[in-house]
N, C-alpha and C positions, 0 to 999 in steps of 0.2 A: 350507498354501497353497503351490503351486509357484512358485518364484522366477521373475520375469519377465526376469531379466538374469543373464548370466554375468560380464560385465565392467561395472564402474562407472567413471564419469569420475574422473580423477585429482583428488584433493582433495575428493571428495564424501563424504557420510555415508550413502549409500544402504544400507538394511538395518539401520542401527544402532538404529532404533526399531521394527524388525520388518519382515518382508517385505511386509506389506500396509499399512504405515503411509501415511497421507495428510496428516499434520500437520507432519512435519519438526520443526524446532526449537521449534514451539509446544508440543511435548511437555515442554519445560522450564518452561512455565507451570504449575508444580505447586501444590498447596495451600500449600506453604511460601512459594512466590514470591507468591502472592496475599496471604498474611499479611504478607509484607514490604511489599507495596504498602499494605495497610491501616495498617501501622505508620507510614507517612508522612503519614497524615491527622491533622493537629493542629488546624487551624482549622475544618474542615468547609466550606471555601470551594470552590466548583466553577467550572470554566471549560469552556465549549463550545469544542471545537477544530475545528469545521467551518466552512468557508465557507458562505454561502447556496448552495444547490445549482444556482442559475442563474448562478453565476460559474465560470469567468472571463468568459463572455459570447461569443456568436458561435461560429465554428468555425475561427478563424484559427490556433490553436495546433495542434490535431489535426483535420484536415478531416473525418475519419470520425466525430467525436464532436460532438453538437449539444446545445444547451441543452434543458432539459426543456420539453415541451409539455403543458400542463394544460387539460383541458376537462371539461365535465359528462358524467356517464353519462346514459343515455337511458331513460326510463320511459314506457311508453304513447305513444311517438312524441314525447315532449317532453323537453327538457333538464331533468335533475334538479337544478336550481339555482333557489333561491327558488320551488320548485314549489308552486303553490297547493294547498290541502287538497282531499282527496277526501271529500265528506260521508259520514258525519257527523263525520269527524275535522277538527280545526283545525290539525293539524301542518303546518309548512312544512319541506320537505326540501331539503337540499343534499348532493350526492354527486358525486365527481369521479374522473377517471382521468388517469394521466400516462404519456406516452411518455418514457422516461428512459434515456439512455446511462449505463451503470453505472459508467464510469470517466471521466466528464466533469469532475467537481469533486472534493471531498474523498473519498478512496477507499481501498480495499484492493485490492491485486493478489493473487489466489490463486496457488497453486503451479503451476497449469496455464496461467498467463498467458504464460510463456515456456518453450519446450522447445528441443530441439536435435537435429540429425542426428548420431547417435552409434551405433556398433556395439555395442549392449548385449548381443546374443546371441552375439557372437564368431564370426559366420559370414563375416566379412570385408566385409560390406556395412552401411553406416550406415542406420538406420531412424529415423523421427521418434519421439522419446521425451520424456517429461517426468520430473519428480522421481520417484525410486524405481523407474524403469523402466516407468511407465505409458505406454501407447502411443496414438499418434494413430490414429484409425479404429476402435479397439476401446474405449478408455476415454475419449478426448476425440474426439467424433464430429461431423464436419461439414467443410465446406470445398468449394471449387470450385462445381460446379453440383448437388452432391448435397444431400439433405435435411439440415437442421441439427438435431442432437440435443443437443449441448452436452457439458458436463463431467460424465460419469458417475462419474469419480474425480477427486480433487484439487480439486473445485469449492469455491466460496465457502461453500456450505452446511456443509462440514466445519468451517470456521473458526467459523461461527455456532454450530454445535452445541458447539464447544469453549467458547464464551462468553468471548471474549477479555478477560481482566482480569488485572492484576498490577502489579508495580512497573515504572515507566518512569523513564528518565533523560534529561534534556534537555541537549544540548550547544549552547551559544549561539554559533554561528559568526558571526552578525551583529555581536556585540559586538567580535569580534577582526578581522573582515575588511571590515566596513562594507557598503555597498550596491553597490559595484562588483563586476563579475564576477571571481571568484577560484576557481580550481580547487584544491580542498583535497587536499593530499597527506597521507600518514600523519604526516609530521613536523609539518605544520600542525595536524592534528587532535590529536596527542599534546601539542603545546605549548599549545593552547587548553584541553585537559582538565586539564593540569598547573596552569596558571595559575588556573583556576576550581575546582580541587580536585574534579574530576568523576571518579568511579570507576564503571566498568561491570563488573558481575559476571554470571556465567552465568545465563541466563533473563531478564535485564532486557530490556525493550523500549527501544530507543535512538531518541530523537527529535532531529532536527537543525533548529534554528531559523536560517534564513538571511535572513528578512525578505521573501522573494519573495511570499508570500501577502498581506502588507500592501500591497505594490506593486500586486498584481492587484486588491485591493479598491479602491485609490485610482483605478483606471482606470474604475470604474463601469460594468462590463460592456461596455466598448469597448476591449478589450485591444490593446496594441501588441506584436505577437508578437516583433518584432525586439528591442525593449527587454527583454522578458521573458527571452529566451534570452541576453541580454548583460548581465544584472544579477545581483548577489548571489552568495554562495558556493554551490558545488556540488562534490560529491565527484568526485575524479579517479579514475575506474575503471581507468585505465591504470597506476596505481601498484601494483606487486606487493606492497609492504609494507602498503598500505591493505587490499588484498584479504586478505592474511594476517591482519591485525588483525580483520577481520570474521569470518573463520573461527575464529580462536583465542580471541576474546573470549567466545564462547558466547552472544552476544545472540540473543534469540528472535524479534525483529522489528526492521526498520529503516524509519524513518518520517521524512519531511521535509516542509517546507512549500513545496517547489518542484515542478516538473512531472514529474520523473523520478528524483529522488534523486541521480542521477549526471549528469555532463556528457554531452550528446548530440552532441558534436563529431564522433564517429565515424560519425554517421548521414549526414554530408555526402558520403561516398565509400565505396568498398568497403574492408572491413577487410583487413589483410595476411593472406595464407595462409589465407583462409577463417575467420579468427577472428571472434568475436562483435563486433557493433557496440556492445553494452551489457554490459561485463564484470561489473558489479555485479548486474545483472538475472540474468545467466547463473549467477553464483556463488550468489546468494541463492535464486532460485526453482528453478533446475534442479539445482544440486549440493547445496545445504545444506537446502532446505526452509525458508527464511526469508521470510515474507511481507513485501511492501513496501507502505508507506503513502505516498501522494502528495497534495500540495495541502492539507495540514492547515493550520490557522490557529493558530499558537503565540504571536503577538505579546503579548496581555495576560498569558498565563501566563508567558512568558519574562521580562517586566518584573517580575512579582510575585516569581518565583523569585530573580531577581538582587537585588531589593531586600531579600529576606529571606535571602540567602546560602545558597540551597538549589538543588538540581538534581534531586531525586527526588520522585516523586508517585505516587499511585494512578491508573492508567489503566484505564478501562472503555471498550471499543471493539468490540463485536460487529458484524459486518456483517449485511446482510439475510439471513434464512434462506431463500434462494432456490435450490432445487435446479437443477443443471445450469448455473448462472451461473459465469463466469470472474472477474468483478470485482464490486465493490459500493460504492455510496455508504455513508458511515458518519458518524454524529454522535458523535464521541468525547467523553468527559467526563474531565477531569482533576480530581482532588480532592486538596487540600493540607491 
């Protein structure tokens, strides 16, 4: 296959898993990494790591994302819900349809969620590209007033086909920083990991428990957006040492129970010199091919792991097998 790029972004791994790769660091979820996850299963106890998909509620956090709308399908002009039998059958039918924003609640971001304007072909002009040089308009199609086609490459269906499963490691930031807003630097993260004897190895999926999903649940689908963005720990994407750790650790996925994994303070104004508003998103999705999980619910699992002096578990978390989609709700399962 002809390579789509001549230049790759500094600090990226484009091409290291093949010129046509669409999985990035998920390639590190090898059979051995799955066996390592299975080896963490000692009790056979499971935890659902998803919020109800109608949380957080409303559209106050991200105005373009709305809660699910569920209604019956229609059969013979009638709502297919408690539908009376058609003789001679005595069967009662229920069948429904949902309009669902794929990144409203507990979710995966695929590798085409964030791209960048970058001169990948070396002609002196930046073009819109995504991980491994896939292009807007050719591989990720839509926008403006044109027809929407979606993600022909790097979509969520590639993650589904991979069947995301392997060893995960939970870092309990809430235990160290409480419920107040705290932008976590590399020094903070390293200190918390050292105190809790948490070790991250290449291929591990890293999960960050901050307590924010617990706070969102307590708001009962009436979220206080200001309180949400001003509570709990969040990664400081402006810390170069933290970005280096993400790159050098070899983690295969980065997952948090907050709304964006990283602080969104850069969204309030223009970034300096055309830099990204979201450094961790750019590093993970655009440069390294590390999918991001957001708004997961870790509270009960985190409490159990701390009580049993553990941090590792088997994580099973495939997204919807939905071709052309950029993101997906997910119902992750932790097994310990």
